C-alpha positions in Angstrom: -1.7 6.7 2.7 -0.8 3.7 5.0 -1.1 0.5 3.1 -0.5 -3.2 3.7 -0.1 -4.3 0.0 -0.7 -2.2 -3.1 0.3 -2.4 -6.7 2.6 -0.1 -8.6 -0.2 1.4 -10.8 -2.2 2.4 -7.8 0.9 3.9 -6.2 1.6 5.9 -9.3 -2.0 7.3 -9.5 -1.9 8.2 -5.8 1.6 9.8 -6.1 0.5 11.7 -9.2 -2.2 13.2 -7.1 0.0 14.3 -4.2 -0.6 11.3 -2.0 2.4 9.6 -0.4 2.0 5.8 0.0 3.7 3.9 2.8 3.7 0.2 2.1 4.1 -2.8 4.4 1.8 -1.7 7.3 -0.1 -4.3 9.3 -1.6 -4.7 12.7 -3.9 -2.6 14.8 -5.0 0.6 12.9 -4.7 2.9 15.9 -1.2 1.6 16.7 -0.1 2.0 13.1 -1.4 5.6 13.0 0.3 6.4 16.3 3.6 4.9 15.0 3.3 6.9 11.8 2.6 10.1 13.6 5.7 9.4 15.8 7.8 8.9 12.7 8.6 5.3 13.3 6.9 3.8 10.2 8.9 3.5 7.0 7.9 2.4 3.5 8.8 -1.3 3.0 9.6 -0.7 -0.7 7.6 -3.8 -1.6 4.7 -3.7 -4.0 2.3 -6.5 -4.8 3.2 -7.4 -8.3 -0.1 -9.2 -9.0 -2.0 -6.0 -8.4 -0.5 -4.4 -11.5 -2.8 -6.1 -14.0 -5.5 -8.1 -12.1 -8.2 -5.6 -13.0 -7.5 -6.0 -16.7 -7.4 -9.8 -16.8 -10.5 -10.6 -14.7 -8.7 -13.0 -12.4 -9.9 -11.2 -9.3 -6.6 -11.6 -7.4 -7.0 -10.9 -3.7 -3.9 -9.8 -1.8 -3.7 -10.9 1.9 -0.7 -9.0 3.3 
């Protein structure tokens, strides 16, 4: 899965179900997919820390990566 920003809990659920997550993507979707297919997109290694618990605390955090 190509993602802009995503929390660690979501990454763990996706990974546990065989879905690889590549973080740090932004820009035109078609361009990003083309770059991914060409092998030029790498995972940024950065997760959105506020995503980890925002569903539980009701604060409704919105991540704008």
